[in-house]
N, C-alpha and C positions, 0 to 999 in steps of 0.2 A: 504494500500500500504506500502511496505517496501523498503527502498533503502539502499544499502551498499556501502560505500565509503572508500577506503583505500589510504593512502598517504605515500610517502617515501621522507624523507629529506636527501639529499646526501651532502657529503663534498664539500664545495664550494671553498676550497683553491686551488684545482686543477680542472679546468673545466672538467666535465665528458663528455662522448660521448653524442651527441645530439640524445637521443632516448626517445620515448614516447610509453607507451603501454596502451592498452584498457581494460584489465580485472581489477578486483579489486585488489588493492595492498596497502601496508602500507606506512607510511611516515618515512623517515629517516632524522634525524636532523643533520644539518651541525655543525661541531665543532666550527665554527665561531659564530654560533647563540646560543650556549648554554649559559645560564645565571648562571648555577651552575657547574663550572669546576670540582668540586670534584666528581660529578656523572660521572662514567665511562660508556660510551655507548659500548655495545657489538659489536664486529666486525661482520658485516653481509653483505650479497651481496646487491648490489644496486638495483636489479630488473630491470635494464635498458634493453631494447631490441635493438638489432642491427638494424640499418636502419629504426628506428621509432623515430619520434621526441619526445623529453621530453616536457611534459606540466607541468608548475609550477604555484603555487599560490604566487603571489607577496605580496598581503595583502588582508584583508577583514574587513569590518566594519558593524555595525548595529546601528540603532537608539535604544534608550531604549525600551524594550518590556513592554507594559503597559496593565493592566486589561482593557478589553473593557468597554466602558461607562465612561472612565476617560478623561484624558487631550486631547486625539486624537479624541474625539467623534464628533467634528464639522468639521473634515477634510474628505478628500476623499483618496482612496488608492494611487492615483498617487502623492498626497502630501507627503505621507510617503515614497514612492519609490524615489521621487525627493530628499528628505532629505538624504536618504541613499546614493544615487548616488553622491550628492554634498559632503557628508562626505568622500566618497572614493576618489574623486578627490583631496580634501584637504589633506587627509592622505598620498596619494601616489605621488601627484604632477605630475601625468601622463599627458602629453599633450593630449588634447581632440582629436586632429586630428589623433592621431595614433590608436585610438580605431576602430577596424574593424567591430565589431558587438556587439550588446547588447541582452541578453536573460534574461527574468524575468519570475518567476513563480508566480502564484496566483491560488486560488481555487474558491472563491466566487467573481464573476466578476460584477463590476458595469455596469449597462446596457448602460450608456452613454460613458463608457471608457472600452470597452471589451478587448482591448489589451493594458495593462498598460505600455508596453515598448515603444510605438511610437504613435504619432499623426501627421497627415499630411493633411492639407487642411480640407476637410469635412469628411475625413475618420478617425475617432477617434480611437486611440489605447491608452489605459491607460499608458502602459509602455513607449510607444513612447512619450507620453505627458510628462511623468516623465523625460525621457532623454533630451528632448528639454528644459524643465524647469530647468534642472540641468546644462544646458549650452553645452550639446553635439551637435555636428554638425548635421544639418538636412540631411546631406549626409550619416550619419551612420545608416545602417539598424538595425532594432530591432523587435523582436517578443516575444510573450507571450506563455508560456507553462503551462499546468495544469495537475497535476497528484496527486491530493489530498495532503496529508501531505508531499509528497516527490517532490513537484513541483519545489523547488529551487534545489533539487538534480538533477532533470531532466534538469534544466537550466545549471548546472555545467557540466554534462556529455555531453550535447549538445555543450558546449564550447570546451570540450576536443575533441570531434569529429571534430569540425570545424578546430581546430588547427592541430590535427593529420593528417587530410586529406590535409593540406596545403592550405585550403581555407582562413584561417585567421591566424594572428600572435598574435593579442591582442583582447581579448574578455572580456567584463564585464558580469558577471552572478549574479543573485540575486533573491529576491522574496519579496512579500509583502502580508499582509492580514489586512483588517480592519473589525473587527467583530462588531464595534459600530454602523454601518449603513449598514445593509444588504438589498438587493433588496427584496421587497415584491410585489407580483403580484396581479392584480385583478383576480377574479375567472374566470374559463374557459368560463362560460356563459356570464359574463360581457365583457370579451375580444372579444368573438364572436359577441356580439351585437354592440360593438364599431367599430369593423372592418366592419360589415355590414352597419352601419350608414355611415361610410366613403365612401362606395360604392353607397349608395342610391342617386338617381339623382333627385327625386321630393320630395316635402314636404309631399305628401301622403305616400310615401314609408318610409320616416323618422318617421312619426307619427305612422304608422303601427308597425314599429320595437320597438318604444318607448313604445307602449301599451303592449308589451310582457314583459316589465321589471318587476322583482320581487325583493323584499328586499333581498332575499338570494343571489342575484347576487353580493351584496356588500361584501360578506364574502371573506376575503383575502386568498391568498395562500402563506404560509410561506415556506422558504427554508427547504427541508427535512434534518433531521439530522440522518436518518436511511439508512442502506444499501439498495440499490434499489433491489438487488436480494433476500435479506432475510427479508427485512422490519424490521430489528433489529438495534437498536442504537449501536454504538461502545462501549458505557458504559455497555450496557446489555451483549455484547459479552465478554467484559473484566471480568464481574462478573462471567459468566459461565466458562471462561477460568481459573480464579482463583480457582473456586470450583473444576474443573476437575483436577487441579494439587495440590489440598489441600493447597492452599496458604491462610493462616488465615487473619482475619481482623487486628490482632495485627501486623503480619509481614508486611502487606501493610502500616499500619500507621507508623511503624518503618522506613520503607524505605523512605516514603514521608518526614518524619522528618529529615532523613539523607540528602535528597536532599536539603531541605530548609536550613539546618544548614551549609552544605558545600557551598551553594550559598551565604549565608550571610557572611561567612568567606572570600570567594573569593572577594566579593564586598568590604568588609572592608579593605582587603589587596591590593586593586587596581589591582587584577588579571584579571578583566573583561575589558581588554584594547581594546577590539573590539568595545566598545560602543563609539559613537560620540554624543555630545550634540545636541539637536534639539530645536530651538526656535520656539515654537508653536505660530502661529499668534494670537495676542491678549491675550496671556497667558505667563507664565514664561517659561524659558528654562528648558527642561527636561534633566536630566543628568544620571539617573539610573533607573533600572527596579523597578517597584512598586508592583510586585506580590510575592516577597520574604518575607515569613512570618513564621519564626520559631515559633512553638507553643509548646505544651506538649502533650504527649500521653494521658493524662487525658482529656484535652480539645478535642482532636481529637476523642476520644472514645464516646463523647457525640453526635456526628453528626449521623444523620439517613442515611440509605442507599439511594443512589440517583437514582438507576435504578431498581433493583429487590427488591421489598418491600414485607414484612418487614424483610426478612432474608438475603438480599444481603450484600456484604462486601465492595463494591466500594462506596466511599463517595466523597463529594466535597474536602475533605482534602487530599485524596490519588489519585486524578485525576488532570490532567492538566486543566488549566482554559482558558476561551475564552480570546484571546489576540490580541492586535493591535501591529503591528511592521513591520519593513522592514530591509533587509540585502543586502549587495552587495560585490562582490569579483572581484579582478583584476587577470585574468588568462592569461598567456602568453606562447609562445614557449620559451624554455630555452634560445636559442641563442639570441632571441630578448630582453629578460629581461637582460641578461648579457651585451649585446651591449649598452643598455640604462643605465647601471650602477646599476641595481637593484640586491639585494641579495634575492633570493627566500626564502620564508618561508617553502615551502613544494613542493614535487613532487607528482602530481596526477598519480598514477601508474595503478590502475585497478578499474573497477567498474562492478557491477553485479546487475541485476534486477531479482527477482523471484516472483512468484505468487502462492498463496495457496487457498484452499477452503475457501470462505468468510464466511461460516456458522460456522464451527468448528475450523478453524485455521486462522481466520482473523488477529490475532496479533502475530502469531508465525513465521513470515517471517525471523527474525534474526537467529532463530535456523536453518532454512533450508539454508540460504545464507552463514552463516559464514564458514562452512567447505568447501563449493564450492570455495569461494574466496581465502581462505588460500591455498587450493590445487593448484589453478591456479598460485598463487604467489610462491609456494614451501615453505610455511611457516607453522608454528604450532602456537597454542595459546600462547605457551611460548615465541615466538618471538615478540609478540605484546607488546609494552610498554604503549600504551595509548588506551583506549576504550572510545568512545563517542557514546552512543545509545540514541535515542529519547525516552523520558519517557512519553508515552501517559497516562498510569496508572501504579501505583505501582504493581498491580496484573499482568499486562502484562509483566513487566520487570522480576518479580520473577518467573512467569510461564515459561518464556524463559530460565531463569537460570536452572530451574529444568529439562526442556526438554533437554537442552544442556548437562546436567550432567547425563542423563539417558541412559544406554545401551539398556534398553527395548524399549524406545521411538525411539532411533536411528535404532534399528533393525526392529521394527514393522511398523514404519511410514516413515522412511527415507531410508530404504534399505541399511543401513550402518552396518558394523560389530561391531563397537565400538562408544562410545560417543565422541563428540568433546571436552567436558568439558566446564564449565561455566567460564566467565571472573572473575579474582580475584578482589574483591572489592577495594583493594588498588590501582588498576589501572583504576577503572571504574567511569566515571562521577565525577571526584574529585572536580570540580568547580560548582557542581549543575547540574540540567538538566531541562527538559521541565516542570516538576512538580513545580519547584520553579521559574525558569527564565521566564516561559511562553512559549506558543506555537502558534505564528501566523502561520497558516497552510502553507502558501506559502513561509515563510522565515526561517523556522527552519533548513532546510538542510545546508544552508550556515553557520548558527551559529555553527552547529556541526563541520563542517570542519575547520573553522578558530579557534575554541576552541581547536580542536585536534592539529592543527599546533602550537598554542601558548603553549599548554601543553608540546608538544615534546621539544620545545625550552627551556621552563622553567625547565623541569625535565631531560633534557639531553637524551631523548629517540630517537629511530630511526624509529620505525614503529607504525602507528596508524590505528585503524580499526573503521570506522564510519558506523552506521546502523540506519535505520529508517523504521518503519512500517507505512502502510497507508491503507485507505479505499479500499475495493475491494480485500483484502488479498494480497496486493503487498508489496514488500520490495526493497529498494535500498541500495547498499553498495559501499563504496569507500575505 
């Protein structure tokens, strides 16, 4: 899946028209929010639509993203979600009673908390449980969405829809993933026997069913990591994609090293301000991501292929790792935010979802979505100041770069006359990405968006483009 998110930050010194739009658009940064006055932002249109409400990002947070199996391993998904929601309340000081709705994304759902957004009486929703645990009113509705790696993107665009339609003024959107404790099922034969035993009315019926038990019934069913339609893992698809676009192992390792180096630099300079500390019950307080690990090309070259052996080029070093984490964002109608005294960080202008062939174009969604969203907004690649793309694999990013910069690919696969052009590296994922910061499936989308907003503010930019690919060949863009 791929999601494309575009944000526009507008000048807040003079309140703009209350207008919000639904397609993918960039962020424009307020002159009041710029931290580097020396950087001159180009004068550009606001992208506001007449008679449509403006939707703004007030702020967003995340708990530290950790390697699975580390400090969060004894918790549940709703514990992480609750920590992110509590952090958002503390960061924004928003009164809980003004929250109209909560939407959270997740991918691998805990069987006892299938909707992590809400829990009420005996009907357990994981997100609802998280919202109640964070102190939100039990009168605030909440629901969970799932769309693979763009689940929190879907949560955000759901929030945009609710606000644009006038159904809500204030919505919290977010996402969570806990890979340290995934549901493992009994085999189908064992499940069937257990269900039949539950229906059996006599001792004889029960003994008859038990007599059919075989040891192989105990073989567990693990969660599938492959595409349902192709039976191929995403790593295998990334390896084939890298080969198809002639992306070498060295290029992939170099890009991964860049991601980790930039993330380490951002971490050391305190730029990852979206992180809120999390006191893990019975353990120390976690304050930073633990997957950032700058290495050397020599060390990375020693790793063996992880998917296509022995000649593949995708390794553990140039792939995103299994991650635990949660994120949350406060999204409002502009007039509501201004009335409450908030200074919005960004305007959510447009969004777009596209879907591609999951066999051969599983991870190419950003290439297809980027020109569509730019055309809707009336912008070009040169207008974009900040690019934040989800890094599933180095090979996936570099293959998209090559596809976007190819006239031949544009003409033969996209039906376009010319290429869109690849994002310049000096604007791309400058504070690291999923390869280094981590990728909790349901939480990455919100991280991308708040990072884009914070970068616009820091760098004095106006428009940002956010994209993420996901299982099933889908993409989301803002």
